[in-house]
N, C-alpha and C positions, 0 to 999 in steps of 0.2 A: 461435360466439360470439366477440366481440372482447374481448380483455383490455385495458381502458383504464386500467390502473394506470400512473400517471405516476412514472417513476423520478427521484429527485433528481439534479441535475447533479453530475458528478464534480468535486471540487475540484482545484486545481492541486497542492496539497500535502495528503497524507493520512497519518495514522499509526494503527496498530492499538492503540497504548498508550492506554488510557482517561484517563491522567493528562496526556497531551500536549495542548497547545492546538490541535493540528492533527487531533485525533480528532473524527469526525463519526458519531454513532451511527445517524443516519438512513440514511447511505450503506451501513453494514454490515448493514442489514436485507436486503440483496440481495447475492448473490455478486459480488465484484469480482475482475477478473483484471488482471495486470500483464504487459506484454510489454516486455522489456528487450533492446535490440539485436536485435530480431527473434525472440526466443525467449521463450516463456511461462515465468514464474517463479512458484513457489508459496511461496517462503521470504522474501518482502519484508515488512519491518517498517514501513518508511516510504518514501515517494517524493515527488519534486518534479518535475513535468513541465517547467516553464519553465527550471529550472536544470539539468535532465538528470542526475539521480542517484537512486539507491535506497540504502537501508540494509538490510543483511542481517546475521544473526547470524554471529559469528566462531567457528564450532565450538561447543564445549560450555562455553566460558569465560563466567563470570558476573561481574558487577560486585559491589561490596560490598553492594548492596541486593537481590541475587539475580536481577537481570534480565540477559538475555544481552548481552554486549558486541557492539556493532555496528560494521561497517565500511561505508564509503561507496564505492559503485561508480559511475563516471560513464559515461554513454552516452545512447542514445535511449530515452526512457520513454514508453509508451503505456498508459493505463488504460482499462478497458472493463468493462461489466457482462457477466458470464458467464451466459448464458441456457441 
C-alpha cells in the first residue's frame, strides 16, 4: 500500500521554540533532520538555510528566563525529513 501522506515543505528558517515567529508546529509533526557541514546534528535549536547558520545551546548556561544560551555556527545547512 502506498503512503500518500503529503509532508509540508521545510521552511528556510525554523525554530523549535514555540514562542519564536519561526516556529511551525505542522513541520514538527514529522521528524526533522539537520545536516551541518556534511554531518548530522541533533542539538540544533534554530536554523536558516539561505543564510547558512544554525543555533545550538552553549553548554548548560541559561539566560535569565531559564532558556539555554545559544551560539550561532556558520556553514552549509541542509534540512530534511528523517524517515
